C-alpha positions in Angstrom: 16.5 17.2 -28.5 14.4 15.4 -26.0 14.0 12.0 -27.5 10.3 10.9 -26.6 9.8 7.9 -24.3 8.6 4.9 -25.2 5.4 3.3 -24.4 5.3 0.6 -21.9 3.3 -1.6 -19.5 4.3 -2.2 -16.1 3.0 -4.7 -13.7 4.0 -3.4 -10.2 2.0 -5.3 -7.1 -1.8 -5.3 -7.9 -1.7 -2.6 -10.4 -0.8 -2.9 -14.0 0.0 0.2 -15.2 0.3 1.5 -18.8 2.7 4.9 -19.4 2.9 6.7 -22.4 1.4 8.9 -25.2 -2.2 7.3 -26.2 -1.9 4.5 -23.4 -5.7 5.4 -22.4 -6.9 3.0 -25.2 -6.0 0.3 -22.8 -9.0 0.8 -20.7 -10.5 -0.4 -23.8 -10.0 -4.2 -21.9 -10.6 -3.3 -18.5 -14.3 -1.7 -19.3 -15.1 -4.7 -21.1 -18.0 -6.5 -19.4 -18.7 -3.6 -17.3 -22.3 -1.8 -16.8 -22.5 1.2 -14.9 -19.0 2.9 -14.2 -18.7 5.9 -11.5 -16.4 8.7 -12.8 -14.7 10.6 -9.9 -13.4 13.9 -10.9 -12.5 17.7 -9.5 -14.6 20.3 -11.3 -12.5 21.1 -14.7 -9.4 19.2 -14.6 -10.6 16.3 -16.3 -12.7 17.9 -19.3 -9.8 20.8 -19.7 -6.9 17.9 -20.0 -9.3 16.5 -22.7 -9.4 12.9 -20.5 -12.8 12.6 -20.1 -13.8 13.4 -23.6 -11.7 10.1 -24.2 -13.1 8.0 -21.5 -16.4 8.5 -22.3 -15.9 7.7 -26.2 -14.3 4.3 -24.9 -17.4 4.0 -22.2 -19.9 4.5 -25.1 -18.8 2.4 -27.7 -19.2 -0.4 -25.0 -22.7 0.9 -24.3 -21.5 1.6 -20.5 -23.6 4.1 -18.8 -21.9 6.5 -16.7 -22.3 8.4 -13.2 -20.2 11.6 -12.5 -18.8 13.1 -9.2 -16.8 15.9 -9.9 -17.0 17.8 -6.8 -13.5 16.3 -5.4 -11.6 19.4 -4.4 -7.5 20.2 -3.3 -6.6 18.5 -0.1 -9.9 16.0 -0.4 -12.7 16.1 2.6 -13.5 12.6 3.8 -17.4 13.8 3.4 -16.4 14.5 -0.2 -16.0 10.3 -0.3 -18.9 9.5 1.9 -20.8 11.9 -0.5 -19.3 9.9 -3.7 -20.1 6.4 -2.2 -23.4 7.4 -1.3 -24.2 8.4 -4.9 -22.5 5.3 -6.4 -24.2 3.1 -3.9 -27.7 4.8 -5.0 -26.9 4.4 -9.0 -25.8 0.6 -8.8 -22.3 1.7 -10.0 -20.0 -2.0 -10.7 -16.7 -0.3 -11.2 -14.8 3.2 -10.7 -12.6 5.1 -13.2 -10.6 8.3 -11.2 -9.7 10.9 -13.9 -7.7 13.5 -11.9 -4.6 14.2 -10.0 -3.8 12.7 -6.1 -6.6 13.9 -4.9 -9.3 12.5 -7.0 -7.3 9.3 -7.2 -7.4 8.9 -3.0 -11.4 9.7 -3.2 -11.9 7.2 -5.9 -9.6 4.6 -4.0 -11.9 5.1 -0.8 -14.8 5.6 -2.5 -14.1 1.8 -4.6 -13.9 0.3 -0.5 -17.0 2.2 0.6 -19.1 1.3 -1.5 -18.8 -2.3 -0.7 -18.6 -2.3 3.1 -20.3 -0.5 5.8 -16.9 1.3 7.0 -16.0 5.1 7.3 -13.0 6.8 6.6 -12.0 7.3 9.8 -12.3 3.5 10.3 -10.0 3.4 7.3 -7.7 5.5 9.1 -7.7 3.2 12.3 -6.1 0.4 10.1 -9.7 -1.8 9.1 -9.3 -3.8 6.3 -12.3 -4.5 3.7 -13.2 -7.3 2.6 -14.4 -6.1 -1.1 -13.7 -3.3 -3.0 -15.4 -1.9 -6.3 -12.8 -2.9 -9.8 -10.7 0.5 -9.9 -9.3 2.8 -12.9 -7.1 5.6 -12.4 -6.0 8.0 -15.3 -3.7 10.1 -13.8 -3.5 14.0 -14.9 -0.3 15.3 -12.9 3.1 14.4 -12.7 3.4 14.5 -8.9 1.0 12.3 -7.4 2.4 8.8 -7.2 -1.4 7.4 -6.3 -1.8 5.6 -9.7 0.8 3.0 -8.6 0.7 3.4 -4.5 -1.2 1.9 -1.8 -2.2 4.9 0.2 -5.1 7.7 0.3 -5.1 10.7 2.4 -8.1 12.9 3.2 -8.4 15.5 5.3 -11.3 15.1 8.0 -13.3 18.7 8.5 -14.1 18.5 12.4 -10.8 17.8 13.3 -8.9 19.9 10.5 -6.9 16.4 10.6 -5.2 15.5 7.5 -4.6 11.7 7.6 -2.8 9.1 5.0 -3.6 5.6 5.6 -3.6 2.0 3.4 -6.3 2.0 0.9 -5.9 0.0 -2.2 -4.0 -0.2 -5.4 -6.0 0.6 -8.3 -6.4 -2.2 -10.9 -5.2 -0.3 -14.1 -3.7 2.8 -13.9 -3.0 5.2 -16.9 0.0 7.7 -17.0 -0.5 9.5 -20.2 1.5 12.7 -20.3 -1.2 14.4 -23.1 -3.4 15.5 -20.3 -0.4 17.0 -18.3 -0.1 19.4 -21.1 -3.0 21.4 -19.8 -1.3 22.0 -16.1 -0.9 25.7 -15.4 2.3 26.7 -14.5 2.2 27.0 -10.7 0.6 23.3 -10.7 3.6 22.1 -12.9 6.0 23.5 -10.3 4.1 22.2 -7.2 3.0 18.6 -8.2 7.0 18.2 -9.8 8.6 19.2 -6.4 5.8 17.0 -4.6 7.5 14.3 -6.5 11.1 15.3 -5.7 10.3 14.8 -1.9 8.8 11.9 -2.3 12.3 10.9 -3.2 14.3 12.5 -0.8 12.0 11.1 2.0 11.3 7.2 0.7 15.4 7.4 0.3 16.2 9.1 3.4 13.7 7.0 5.4 14.2 4.4 7.9 12.4 1.6 5.9 14.7 2.6 2.9 16.6 0.4 0.7 18.7 -0.1 -2.4 15.9 -0.6 -4.7 14.4 2.4 -3.4 17.6 4.7 -3.5 18.0 3.9 -7.3 14.5 4.6 -8.0 14.4 7.9 -6.1 17.9 8.9 -7.3 16.9 8.5 -11.1 13.8 10.1 -10.3 15.4 13.4 -8.4 17.7 13.5 -11.1 15.3 13.8 -14.1 13.1 16.1 -12.0 16.1 18.2 -11.4 17.1 18.5 -14.9 13.7 18.1 -16.5 11.5 21.0 -14.2 13.2 23.8 -15.2 13.3 23.3 -19.3 9.4 22.4 -18.5 8.5 25.6 -16.9 10.2 27.1 -20.1 8.4 25.1 -22.2 5.3 24.3 -21.3 3.8 22.4 -24.3 6.7 19.5 -24.5 5.0 16.3 -24.4 8.8 14.8 -24.2 9.3 16.7 -21.0 6.2 16.1 -19.7 6.5 12.6 -20.4 9.7 12.4 -18.4 8.6 14.4 -15.6 5.6 12.0 -15.6 7.9 8.9 -15.4 9.6 10.4 -12.6 6.9 11.0 -10.6 5.6 7.5 -11.2 9.2 5.8 -10.1 9.3 7.8 -7.0 5.6 6.7 -6.0 6.8 2.8 -5.8 9.6 4.3 -3.4 6.8 5.9 -1.2 4.8 2.9 -1.6 7.8 1.0 -0.3 9.7 3.0 2.2 7.1 5.8 2.9 7.6 9.7 3.4 8.4 11.0 7.1 9.0 14.9 8.4 8.0 16.8 5.5 4.5 14.7 4.7 3.9 14.9 8.4 4.6 18.5 9.0 2.9 19.1 5.5 -0.3 17.5 6.3 -0.9 19.7 9.6 -0.6 22.9 7.6 -2.7 21.9 4.5 -5.1 20.3 6.9 -5.6 23.3 8.7 -6.0 25.4 5.6 -6.9 23.4 2.6 -6.1 26.1 0.0 -2.0 25.6 0.5 -1.3 23.2 -2.2 0.4 19.8 -1.3 3.3 20.5 -3.4 3.9 24.0 -2.4 3.5 23.3 1.4 6.2 20.5 0.8 8.4 23.0 -0.9 7.9 25.4 1.9 9.1 23.7 4.3 11.4 21.3 2.9 14.7 23.3 2.6 15.0 23.5 6.1 13.6 19.6 6.8 16.9 18.6 4.2 19.1 20.8 6.6 17.6 18.4 9.7 17.8 15.2 7.7 21.3 15.6 6.1 22.4 16.0 9.8 21.0 12.9 11.0 21.3 10.8 7.3 23.9 12.5 5.4 25.0 9.5 3.0 21.3 8.8 2.1 20.5 12.4 2.1 23.4 12.9 -0.3 22.5 10.2 -3.2 19.0 12.4 -3.7 21.0 16.1 -3.3 24.3 15.6 -5.5 21.2 15.9 -8.5 21.4 19.6 -7.2 25.0 20.3 -6.3 27.7 17.7 -7.4 29.5 19.1 -4.5 27.4 18.1 -1.3 29.0 15.9 0.6 27.9 12.8 2.5 28.7 14.8 5.9 26.6 15.8 8.5 28.5 18.9 8.1 27.2 20.0 4.6 23.4 20.3 6.1 24.1 24.1 5.9 25.5 23.7 2.2 22.1 21.3 1.6 19.8 23.5 2.9 21.2 26.4 0.8 21.3 24.5 -2.4 17.7 23.3 -2.1 16.2 27.0 -1.2 18.4 28.6 -3.8 17.1 25.9 -6.9 13.4 26.1 -5.6 13.8 29.9 -5.8 15.2 30.0 -9.0 12.2 27.9 -10.3 9.9 30.9 -9.0 8.8 28.9 -5.6 8.2 32.6 -3.6 5.2 32.3 -1.3 5.6 31.6 2.2 3.4 30.0 4.9 2.8 33.6 6.6 0.8 34.1 2.7 -1.7 31.4 3.8 -2.6 32.9 7.0 -0.4 31.4 9.1 2.2 33.1 12.4 3.9 32.9 15.3 0.6 32.4 16.8 -0.2 29.2 15.2 3.3 27.2 16.1 2.6 25.5 19.7 -0.7 23.8 18.4 1.2 22.8 15.1 4.1 21.7 16.7 2.3 19.5 19.3 0.0 17.6 16.7 3.0 17.3 14.5 5.1 15.5 17.4 2.0 13.3 18.4 1.8 12.5 14.5 5.5 11.5 14.2 5.1 9.5 17.2 2.2 7.2 15.8 2.3 7.3 12.6 5.7 8.2 11.1 8.0 5.8 12.4 10.0 6.6 9.3 11.7 9.8 10.5 15.4 9.4 10.6 15.1 12.6 12.9 15.4 12.9 16.3 12.4 14.9 16.2 12.3 17.7 19.0 9.9 20.8 19.6 13.1 22.9 18.7 13.5 20.9 16.0 9.9 21.9 14.5 9.8 25.5 15.6 13.0 25.9 13.4 11.6 24.4 11.0 8.4 26.5 10.8 10.1 29.7 11.7 11.8 29.0 8.7 9.2 28.3 6.4 6.6 31.5 7.8 
């Protein structure tokens, strides 16, 4: 029997997060005094989860006008944030509620900046800081993002195909209500949970890691490894979804502190070129061979996470192949079947992807513990094709 998680309130950085069943009721206080709220959503998830209806009921009780924007797609484009900001500026929106997973929350973070400034997404990527932002709340619908508790956003720029992460802002209030994850289909249940697993692994093995990050990351990984197989067999269990959501949230704190590295750098290259590749699936396809190289480089840090998959993996570089096989077989047992070739990638794509990823690692992923070379990247990509 799985014991339900109790509701709690967490203050982290600039975010007050409410966790637990029916925690969405805490939006009542936040919306007080607001007049026109912009709702950022994808096309169907907010409605299908039931979250949209509950948000609308809260807004109605306070006689607050709402302006919907529901064109956010997975691996969202910067142009979506620009279009949404133009709409919200025109409609004189005074605050924003994101209702969705990482893509939606990332767009909403960006929009909350753009509406109050003359900045562009490109300037945000370059590190230009805004002076003002609109109030922002996030109602999270997946157990994989971490975006409800961290400061980062990721957008894809159509003109170049580049998928870029940047420091945006924290939501003021975030809602982690596990009821809204129950409608996630099997694939998204798997992919978002593996996204959270790689958040835990990369932050624990980052050059910026520390004891606090590794404590959170180990707990998150342990929950995911134990709970995800059960959740895939019992998709309507609120208790199991609660545990996955909690793991995702604390892994989000881990990446907020220690960031990600090689897997996210490489996956962003692939899903930027083909946005049909789900982010979590891309991480999982690339992940086992990346873990081989990371375990060789920082085996003690790596073993802190991988012990939850195979307790016999030692904190020694010589166990890198064992680590690779253990993670690959764990994911295979969960039903991860596709490869990068299923998304149209082939041998001809390797040189350009390698060159771009090397540049990104040099410029933006200084957290990477591996001495990344062309040969290392080719080895990872060939394994994932």
